[in-house]
C-alpha positions in Angstrom: -4.4 9.4 2.0 -6.3 11.4 -0.8 -9.8 11.4 0.6 -12.6 9.5 -1.9 -14.5 12.0 -3.8 -18.5 11.9 -2.5 -21.4 10.6 -4.3 -23.2 12.0 -7.2 -26.4 13.6 -5.8 -29.1 13.8 -8.4 -30.1 17.4 -9.8 -33.7 16.6 -8.7 -32.6 17.0 -5.2 -35.3 20.4 -4.3 -35.3 21.9 -0.7 -38.7 22.1 -0.1 -40.3 24.1 2.4 -44.0 25.7 4.0 -45.7 24.7 0.7 -42.3 26.3 -1.8 -40.7 24.0 -4.1 -36.4 25.1 -4.5 -34.6 23.8 -7.1 -31.2 23.4 -5.8 -28.2 25.0 -8.2 -26.1 23.9 -9.9 -23.6 22.0 -7.5 -20.4 20.4 -7.8 -21.9 17.6 -5.4 -25.0 16.8 -8.1 -21.8 16.1 -11.7 -22.9 13.1 -12.6 -20.2 10.2 -11.8 -19.5 10.2 -15.4 -18.6 13.7 -15.9 -16.1 13.8 -13.2 -12.7 13.8 -13.7 -11.4 10.2 -14.2 -9.1 9.4 -10.9 -5.1 8.8 -11.0 -5.2 6.5 -8.4 -4.6 2.6 -9.8 -7.5 0.1 -9.0 -8.2 -1.9 -5.9 -9.8 -4.9 -5.4 -10.7 -7.4 -2.9 -11.8 -11.1 -3.2 -13.7 -12.6 0.5 -14.2 -16.0 0.5 -15.0 -18.2 3.4 -15.5 -22.0 3.5 -18.3 -21.7 6.3 -16.3 -25.4 8.1 -13.3 -23.3 7.7 -10.4 -26.4 6.9 -8.1 -28.5 9.0 -6.3 -26.3 11.5 -2.8 -29.1 11.9 -2.5 -29.3 8.5 -3.5 -25.1 7.8 -1.0 -23.5 10.1 3.2 -23.5 10.4 4.8 -24.6 13.9 7.3 -21.5 12.4 6.7 -17.6 13.0 8.2 -14.7 11.0 9.8 -15.2 6.8 11.6 -18.0 7.2 9.1 -20.7 8.5 7.9 -23.5 7.2 5.3 -24.1 4.7 2.6 -26.9 6.2 1.2 -29.6 4.2 -2.1 -27.5 3.2 0.5 -24.7 2.1 2.6 -26.1 0.1 0.2 -25.9 -2.7 1.2 -22.8 -2.8 4.7 -22.9 -3.0 5.2 -21.0 -6.6 3.6 -18.0 -4.3 4.8 -17.5 -1.7 6.3 -14.2 -1.1 2.3 -13.5 -2.3 0.6 -14.0 0.8 0.5 -14.0 4.1 -0.5 -17.0 7.1 -2.0 -15.6 10.1 -2.9 -17.5 13.1 -4.2 -16.1 17.0 -6.8 -14.1 14.7 -10.6 -13.9 16.0 -13.7 -11.6 16.1 -14.2 -11.3 20.1 -17.4 -12.9 21.8 -18.6 -14.3 18.7 -19.2 -17.5 19.8 -21.4 -20.2 18.6 -20.4 -22.9 16.7 -22.5 -22.6 13.1 -24.2 -19.7 14.2 -21.1 -17.7 13.7 -20.9 -18.5 9.9 -23.1 -14.9 8.6 -20.4 -13.2 11.4 -17.4 -13.4 9.7 -17.1 -10.5 7.6 -19.1 -8.0 10.3 -17.9 -9.9 14.0 -21.6 -8.7 15.2 -21.5 -9.4 19.0 -23.1 -12.4 20.1 -25.1 -14.1 17.3 -26.9 -16.5 20.1 -28.0 -14.4 22.1 -32.0 -13.1 21.8 -32.7 -10.3 19.8 -29.6 -10.5 18.1 -28.9 -8.3 14.6 -26.0 -8.6 12.1 -23.9 -5.5 11.1 -22.8 -3.8 8.1 -20.3 -6.3 6.2 -17.0 -5.0 5.5 -17.9 -4.9 2.2 -20.8 -2.9 2.6 -18.6 -1.1 4.1 -16.0 -0.4 1.7 -18.6 -0.1 -0.9 -20.0 2.9 1.0 -17.3 4.3 1.5 -15.3 4.6 -2.2 -16.1 6.4 -4.5 -18.9 4.2 -7.0 -16.2 3.5 -10.9 -18.0 0.0 -10.8 -20.9 -1.3 -12.7 -21.6 -2.9 -9.4 -20.4 -1.5 -5.5 -20.0 -4.9 -4.7 -20.8 -8.8 -6.2 -21.5 -11.5 -3.4 -21.4 -14.9 -4.8 -22.4 -18.1 -3.2 -21.8 -21.6 -3.5 -24.2 -24.7 -2.6 -25.8 -21.7 -0.8 -28.6 -22.0 1.4 -29.9 -18.0 -0.2 -32.3 -17.5 2.4 -30.6 -18.5 5.9 -26.7 -17.7 5.0 -24.8 -14.5 3.6 -21.4 -12.9 3.9 -22.8 -9.3 2.9 -25.4 -7.5 5.4 -26.1 -4.6 4.9 -25.8 -1.7 7.8 -28.9 -2.4 9.2 -27.9 -5.7 9.0 -30.4 -7.3 6.3 -28.7 -10.1 4.3 -27.9 -9.8 1.3 -29.2 -13.4 -1.2 -26.2 -14.6 -3.0 -25.8 -15.1 -6.3 -24.9 -19.0 -7.0 -25.4 -18.8 -11.3 -22.9 -17.8 -12.7 -24.9 -18.1 -16.0 -27.2 -14.8 -14.7 -23.9 -14.0 -13.0 -22.9 -13.6 -17.2 -25.6 -12.1 -18.5 -26.0 -9.2 -15.9 -22.1 -8.2 -16.8 -21.7 -8.4 -19.9 -25.5 -9.6 -21.8 -26.5 -6.1 -23.8 -30.4 -6.2 -23.5 -32.1 -4.7 -26.6 -33.9 -1.1 -26.5 -36.8 -2.5 -25.0 -35.6 -4.3 -21.7 -33.7 -1.1 -21.2 -36.4 1.1 -21.2 -38.0 -1.3 -19.4 -35.3 -1.3 -16.2 -35.3 2.6 -16.5 -38.8 2.8 -16.3 -38.7 0.4 -13.3 -35.9 1.8 -11.4 -37.3 5.3 -12.1 -40.7 4.7 -10.2 -38.2 3.5 -7.5 -37.3 6.6 -7.6 -40.3 7.8 -7.4 -41.8 6.0 -4.1 -38.4 7.4 -2.9 -39.7 11.1 -3.5 -42.6 10.6 -2.0 -41.6 8.4 1.0 -39.3 11.8 1.9 -42.3 14.2 1.9 -44.4 12.2 4.0 -42.0 11.7 6.6 -41.4 15.5 6.8 -44.9 16.8 7.2 -44.8 15.8 11.1 -41.0 15.6 11.8 -42.2 18.9 14.0 -44.3 17.2 16.1 -41.9 14.2 17.2 -39.5 13.5 19.8 -35.6 14.8 19.9 -35.1 10.5 20.2 -37.6 9.6 17.9 -36.2 12.9 15.3 -32.7 11.8 15.5 -34.2 8.6 14.6 -36.2 9.1 11.5 -33.6 11.1 9.9 -30.9 8.2 10.4 -34.0 6.7 8.6 -34.0 9.5 5.9 -30.3 9.9 5.7 -30.8 6.1 4.6 -33.1 6.5 2.4 -31.0 9.3 0.2 -28.2 6.9 0.2 -30.7 4.4 -1.5 -32.1 7.6 -4.0 -28.5 7.9 -5.2 -27.4 4.9 -5.8 -31.0 4.7 -7.7 -29.4 7.7 -9.7 -25.9 6.6 -10.7 -27.6 2.4 -11.5 -29.8 4.4 -14.3 -26.9 6.4 -16.0 -25.0 3.1 -16.0 -27.9 1.3 -17.5 -27.5 3.8 -20.8 -23.9 2.6 -20.2 -23.1 -0.2 -22.6 -21.4 -3.6 -20.8 -18.2 -4.6 -21.4 -17.2 -7.1 -24.7 -15.5 -10.3 -23.8 -14.6 -13.2 -26.0 -15.6 -15.3 -23.7 -19.3 -17.6 -23.9 -21.5 -18.2 -21.1 -21.4 -20.6 -18.9 -23.3 -23.3 -17.5 -24.0 -24.0 -14.4 -22.9 -26.1 -12.2 -26.1 -27.1 -10.5 -25.6 -31.0 -9.1 -24.7 -30.1 -5.0 -22.4 -32.6 -5.2 -19.8 -31.4 -7.7 -18.5 -28.7 -4.8 -14.9 -28.9 -6.1 -16.1 -27.7 -9.4 -18.9 -25.2 -8.1 -15.9 -23.9 -6.7 -14.0 -23.0 -9.3 -16.2 -21.8 -11.6 -17.4 -19.2 -9.1 -13.7 -18.3 -9.0 -12.6 -17.8 -11.7 -16.9 -15.8 -12.2 -15.0 -13.3 -10.4 -11.5 -13.2 -11.9 -13.8 -12.1 -14.9 -15.4 -9.9 -13.2 -12.6 -8.0 -12.4 -11.2 -8.3 -15.2 -13.7 -6.6 -17.0 -13.4 -3.9 -13.9 -16.9 -4.2 -13.7 -16.5 -4.5 -9.5 -13.7 -4.3 -7.3 -15.4 -6.3 -4.4 -17.0 -9.8 -4.7 -17.9 -11.8 -0.9 -18.0 -16.0 -2.2 -19.6 -17.8 0.7 -18.6 -21.9 0.4 -21.5 -22.9 2.0 -20.3 -26.4 3.1 -23.2 -27.3 5.9 -25.1 -27.0 2.8 -23.3 -29.7 1.0 -24.3 -32.8 1.1 -21.7 -36.3 0.4 -19.8 -34.5 -2.6 -17.8 -35.9 -5.5 -13.7 -36.3 -4.4 -12.6 -37.5 -7.2 -14.0 -39.3 -10.7 -14.4 -42.7 -9.1 -15.2 -41.3 -5.8 -18.3 -39.7 -3.5 -17.2 -39.1 -0.1 -19.1 -41.5 2.9 -21.6 -38.5 4.1 -22.1 -35.3 3.7 -19.5 -32.6 4.2 -21.5 -30.9 7.9 -21.2 -34.8 9.2 -17.1 -35.8 8.4 -16.6 -32.2 9.9 -18.0 -33.8 13.4 -15.1 -37.2 12.5 -14.0 -37.7 16.4 -10.6 -38.0 14.8 -12.4 -40.9 12.7 -8.9 -41.4 10.2 -11.4 -42.1 7.6 -13.3 -38.4 8.5 -9.9 -37.4 8.7 -8.7 -38.8 5.2 -11.5 -37.3 3.5 -11.6 -33.7 5.3 -7.8 -33.6 4.4 -8.1 -34.6 0.8 -11.0 -31.3 0.5 -9.0 -29.1 2.4 -6.0 -29.8 -0.4 -8.2 -29.2 -3.3 -9.5 -26.2 -2.1 -5.8 -25.2 -1.4 -5.5 -26.4 -5.8 -8.5 -24.0 -6.1 -6.9 -20.9 -4.7 -3.1 -21.5 -6.1 -5.0 -21.8 -9.7 -6.9 -17.9 -9.1 -3.5 -16.7 -7.7 -1.7 -17.3 -11.2 -4.6 -16.0 -13.2 -4.2 -13.3 -11.5 -0.4 -13.3 -11.2 -0.3 -14.0 -15.1 -2.9 -11.2 -15.7 -1.6 -7.9 -16.1 -3.1 -3.7 -16.0 -1.1 -1.7 -16.9 2.5 -2.9 -16.1 1.5 -5.0 -13.1 -0.3 -8.2 -12.7 -3.8 -7.9 -11.5 -2.5 -10.2 -8.5 -1.2 -7.0 -6.6 -4.3 -5.1 -7.3 -6.1 -7.6 -5.9 -6.4 -8.6 -1.7 -8.2 -12.3 -2.9 -8.7 -12.8 1.2 -9.7 -16.7 2.0 -10.7 -18.1 5.9 -13.6 -19.2 7.9 -15.7 -18.6 11.5 -15.0 -22.0 12.4 -11.5 -23.1 13.9 -12.7 -26.0 15.0 -15.3 -27.5 13.0 -15.6 -30.6 14.8 -15.3 -29.0 18.3 -17.7 -25.8 17.3 -15.0 -23.5 18.5 -14.8 -20.0 17.1 -11.0 -19.1 17.9 -7.7 -19.2 16.1 -9.9 -19.1 13.2 -8.1 -20.0 9.1 -6.7 -17.0 7.6 -4.5 -16.4 5.0 -3.9 -13.3 2.4 -2.6 -13.4 -1.0 -2.1 -10.4 -3.3 -3.1 -6.7 -2.9 0.5 -5.2 -3.0 1.8 -5.8 0.6 4.6 -7.5 1.7 3.6 -11.1 2.4 5.8 -14.5 2.2 5.3 -14.3 6.8 3.3 -16.1 8.9 2.0 -13.2 11.3 1.6 -15.2 15.0 -0.1 -13.6 17.0 -1.0 -15.4 20.9 -3.7 -18.8 20.2 -4.3 -17.7 23.6 -5.5 -14.6 24.1 -6.4 -14.1 19.7 -6.5 -10.5 17.7 -9.6 -9.1 16.1 -9.7 -9.9 13.4 -11.2 -6.9 12.4 -7.8 -5.9 13.1 -6.6 -6.9 10.0 -9.9 -5.9 8.1 -8.9 -2.3 9.1 -5.3 -2.7 7.1 -7.5 -4.3 4.0 -9.6 -0.9 4.0 -6.7 1.5 4.3 -5.1 -0.8 1.1 -8.7 0.1 -0.1 -8.1 3.1 -0.2 -11.0 3.7 2.9 -9.9 6.4 5.7 -10.8 3.9 8.2 -9.0 3.5 12.0 -11.6 0.9 13.5 -14.4 -1.4 11.8 -16.3 -3.2 14.1 -14.8 -5.2 17.1 -11.1 -3.3 15.7 -8.2 -2.6 18.3 -5.9 -0.9 16.1 -4.8 -2.4 12.9 -3.0 -5.8 12.1 0.6 -5.3 13.1 3.9 -6.9 10.8 1.7 -6.7 6.9 3.0 -3.6 5.3 2.0 -2.4 2.4 5.2 -2.3 -1.0 6.9 0.4 -1.6 
């Protein structure tokens, strides 16, 4: 597997010692991103979608394993793409328990979210972005539907810091396609340069007292400086992108759906924005958190609203009317997923379906919202160039780590990874297409 090209170092990199400033010579690693030779590899993409209240498990999971399984009631919504997806059972994150507190751990697998002093870890999308060369304007996009921005996100930094999700389709559209005038571009460049100057000063100041620290503190400080350097490199890359024209699109700026009751319309809109981001190659990694927990009573059909908020419905206690409404909502989400797969399958990129270059993961941190169970998570992976058309069933009593699947997905993206989070290996039975 081809190793990713290291990130370009900014040309302003210096060696400073004993009051002497020495500029480094022009090294290969200082070649700007846009001055590098174009990559010949096939672009690989990844869309990661999670509904934090999950789906009803019985209609979701097939009763047979293997390639000849009978489609479950929910999966019949995806029947046209049977050979384009794999459904998994018996997957979860080890030691990630505590009901709703696990919603921020779906892509991190961070253990013990209810323990005192818990701190999240890096999410799958950010881990992948760190390892891959920066060939798109946005290394990742983090989106949300009815999202509680202050408390929930699928995307987390290496230091366990929440990255707020964008829930405005119009703002995302402008970010991707609307070119600012010269004055706006100049302001943005000035803002980036100011941040760079602050980082330069910070690095200089911290080095002054490094020798007075003990070995443990020196190690911690070096980790901190490494993080600062990575930020500086990202700022340099952002500056270069700011000087480059944004892509054109024939689509008009969408109107935001602001009413939380229009849950499916908001979900559909953000899926369409994710597709547009992939088609324009604005990014190759997208997360989308569907915050059902924050969704009030919502519109099921034109003349019908749910009788309660999503969360209260999820604690159905087997009440027939609540289960019926949840079943309706789950089927509509499967229908939205089917429409997304169709648009990706219909779009061609250099003679290949965009679907075959795009992994679409749909799942949840919640195996059973009614009982707050976080095992046997509903997980479906479509597209991406895998040999699909199967139900990979693992033990319902002794689950395999979900991160085993994440490792396989990282490998498909081109990341040379043998482990991630709580993985023990890679998921077995999921092979690449020849």
